[in-house]
Phi, psi and omega in degrees: 000131181283155179289140177225124189245135174254140182263111179243019185301320185274001181275094183295327182292335175294313178298318180299320179295318180292326177295321185288327186237066185293326183290343179291332186231344175269107185278311186209140173239126175247114184243137181235124177254113184246117177271108183233006179208169184284332187241350180221162173227156181262127179248120176245137181228129176244116183254122176264122186250136177284162176306137190260359186304312184293341181270349183261353168055227188292346180296339184266000177298133183219133180293333180284159180288330183278118183282163174289141177253336182224164178220142167264115182214165178263110189255126174282110191258336184194147169280130186233139176298143177298132181139178183290150176267138179245132178049047185275142178209137177223136182228131177256190182294337180247020178119191183300144175264172181242128180291137173280137180304150185301320180294321179292323175299318178300322179295322180286324175294322178298321178294322175299313178295327180294322177294323176295319180297320177297321183293328184263006174086013177231073185298152178289126176302141182302324182295341184266357184299315181294320180295315180296321178296319179293322178298314184282335179268005182291129186259355180065015181291339182262006183246036178277146178082183182267101182225137180281163179300316180296315181295323179298313181296318179298321180293317185278327180274342182073021180201169178268131177278129180305144184303316179298320179294317179299321179296322178294319180294322178292326178295317177298318178300321179295320179296316181292322180298321179297332182269339186247332189303318184290347179269353180285142170294317184203130180279127183241016178108220185305137177212117178292340175293319178280324182233082189298342179298339177299330182273355184295320181305323178295324180288323175294318181296321182278354179085007179282341171235141184243339182211163184292327181296318177295320178298318179298319179295321178297317180296321179291323175299318179299316179296318179294324178295315177297323180296321178295318178293321180298319177291329180285325186288153175265113181285100180211161180301331184281323183051052185276347181283161185293318179298319177295322177298320179297312182294323177297316180295318180297317178295319182292328179293350173294330184248332184231160172217162179276115178289120183248129184234135176271128180202165176263127185228152174285154182263337189241013178215150179291158180209168181247143170239124182249131183234141175220139178202165175255142176235154177294145178236108184257094179273142179289153178294135174069311181283334178059044173261148179208174177224155173221139179267142182222140170267124184234021180220026178262008176213172180297322175222146178233128179245126186239135173232131176240128183209163173242146184260339180289122182293347180266002185245142177234160175271111184270342185204136181205125177218142176254118192236157169298152189296322186255008181211181178257023179283129179285131184238341178226142169267143184242150172273141193216157159214188189291338184237003182215140170229139178224148172207168191226136182231130175209177180069205181281117182210168177299147180291317183231141179230180172222147175251135178248128186219160174229144181240148179205160173290161172305147188301319181294326177284329181288332185281328186302309181300323181289324175296317178297320178296319177297321178297318179296320179295318178296321179295319177299318177296322179296323179295321178295332182268359185294330181298321179290331182292336182296329184259030181292178185288340183265014180254148179240131182219137173257117188267124176205188181286321179226057184248156179244157178224145177275124181245107183074199184271333186220022180244147179228136181219145174275125186257116175232216180288334178236104179302141185247119176288151180246134177272088181274188183296323181292320177296319178298320179296322177298328180280313187291322183302300178298325179296320178295321177299314180298318180296320180295323177293319181293326183272353181299135183265126177279151181288350181214160176294332178295315178299319177297320179296319182288341177275001188303309183292313181295326178293322177296317179296314181294319178297320178295320179295321179294317177297323177297319178295318178297318179296321178297313180299317180295318181295318178295321179298312181295322187281321190250321184282313181283000000 
C-alpha cells in the first residue's frame, strides 16, 4: 500500500487537543542533561509517541477506500522556558521538523485554554481572543534590562500613556496578580498573564486596538473572566478541577510555553521525536553548585539522566527536589559521572535537581599540596637566619673576622649573623616554584575543568606569590 498523507498543519484544534491530553499519546520521555561546559549544558529529549490515528478523529475520514497512512501536523513536543533557543535541533520520524512561530503557538495555546473555559462553564468572551493570544504569544524580547512598566509602554507605543489610564491598567494588573501569582512555580519578573497591559502594544501595532478606552475595557473584561474562574476553582494543592487547571496553565505560560513543531508522522505506528538544545548553567562561585529545572509529568513515564563528559570531573553532590522546597522526592542511581532516576504515576509536574561538581580527588589534591609546600618553604626561609648560628657552626668573632659555616659557605660574622642564599637554597626555592607554575599553567580539556580549578588555582597562586615576596624581602633585608 502506498503512503497517503493528510495535511493538518493549519488545524489549531488538533494541537489544542494534544496539549490538553498529553498522557494519551506521549508514552515515554527520556531526557539527558549533559554538563560539558562551564556556562551551559546540553539538554537532549527523546519523546516516544503512540500511534495517533485514534486522536485525530474525524479529520481522517476519506471518501476513497484507501486510508491515510501519514499526517502533516503541528505537534506539541516539549514545554520550553520563554526566551531564545540556543543550539536547537528537532528531528521527527521523517527528518528535521519545522518550528511553529511563537505567535502561532500562542494562538493554539489560547484555543486550548478556551476549551477548558467552555468545559467549566465560563467561556472566553469573543472580544478577549486577540488579547489572550497576544498574552500567550508574548516572547519577552522587548523586556530586556531594567525597565519600568511606564517606560516599557512609552517605548513600545511611541507615546506617553495618560496618568489616569496608566493607573487603571496597573489596577487591573494588581487584580490579576492576586489571582495568578500563588499558582506560579517560580516568579521570574514581567508576565503578561499577570499584567495583561504588557501585551497591549502588539494589539495597537496590528490595529486590533485603536484607543486607550477600548484597551481599558478589554483589560477589565480579562480581569472579570479570571475572577469568575478563580471563584469556580477549588483552591487546593491538587487543583484537579478544570477551572483550576486553566488558571494553573495560564500562570505557567508566563514562564514556559509548549514548543510546537511541524513534521510528517505515521498514523498507525509509534515514532520518536528527538530534541536537543542548550540551557544556561549558573554555577555558584567556588562551591560550584547549580540547579536545573525539569518537567517530569508530561508523559506516562519520564526517565532522566544527568552526567558530565569531562573525564577529570565528578559529581560531588546530587539531589532531586520538589520545585518549591528542599524535600527529596526521587532516589537516583549513581556513579561519579552519571545520575539517573525514573518518574511515573502521580508526581509533581516540575522538579529541580541540585548538584555540585568537582575535580577528581587526586587532581583536586595536587594544587593544595603544592600550596602547602610553598607555604612551608616560605616559613623555612624566614627561619634560615637562625639556622646560621646553630650548634654545628664555628665562628671567630672580631671586628673584621670570617668564620667557616658548613663545608662550603662563608659568612661575615658581626653583631647580626647573615645567612647566605647559596645554590642549594636557590634550588629549594626554584623547584617547588616551578612545580606550582606547571600546575597553574596546566591546560584542562574543557572550560568546565578550568572553572572547577578556580579556587585551588587562587590558593596555589597566592602561595607562590607569598614565596616570591618572602625571597625578595629576605634579599633586600639581609643580602643588600
